Residue, then its C-alpha position, 0 to 999 in steps of 0.5 A: m573538472i571536465h567530464s567525459k561527455p561533453c554534453l554534461s556541462f554541469v552538476h547542480d546538488l539540490k537538497k529539498r525536503y519532503v514530508t510523507k504522510p501515511a495513506t488515507t486507505p490502507a496498502i493491503l486491501m481486500t473484499k470481505a469475499v477475498y478475505d473468508g476464502f482466503r480464510r477458509a484455505l489457510p485458517e492457520a496463516a499468520e494473518i488470520k490467527n494474529g488478527w492483522f485485518k479488519k473490516i474497513d468503511i470505504t466507499i467506491p462508487d457502484y461496488s457495494e461489497k465490504f472491505m478489509a484492509a491489513m491494519 
C-alpha cells in the first residue's frame, strides 16, 4: 500500500488493554454552602427531591468546609 503523503511510511496497529478504575472522589463535588444555596433556590429540583447529593468526608489542606457529592 502506498500513501499519498511520503512522510507516512507505515502504520502499526497496536492492541492494548486498558483497565479503568472508579475515581476515589465523586465527579460532582460541591461545598455544603453551595449545596444549601442550590437547595434554597431550587427546592423542587430532581437532585434535591431524589437525594442525589450526600455529605462526604474529604480533607483538603487549609480548608475546613464540609462537602457534598453526587451519588
